[in-house]
C-alpha positions, 0 to 999 in steps of 0.5 A: 752600764751608764750612759757616759761609760757606754759612749766612752766604750763605743768611742774607744773601741770603734772610733778612729782619729778620722772619725773624731776629726769628721765629728769636729768638722761637722760641729764646725759646720753647725756653728757656721749655720748658727752664725748665718741664722743669728748674725748677732753672735759675731758682734759679741765682745771678743772676751766672750770668745776667750772665756768660752775657749778657756772654759771648754779647753780646761778638761781636755788640757787637764786630761791630756797633760796633767792627769796620770 
């Protein structure tokens, strides 16, 4: 079993929506730590954030709404 298949299986079988939301909150707090450690991140042009959102949202949007 491949690495990605193993984690997909474990997430589907053992995670609830609460676990996924807790992981999202944990990643948000890691981002806050990065911002505190590297304050220059905040001073980037807002287009950098827009492009980042688009790049990282492509796959979830595709899987949720387009993929059959």
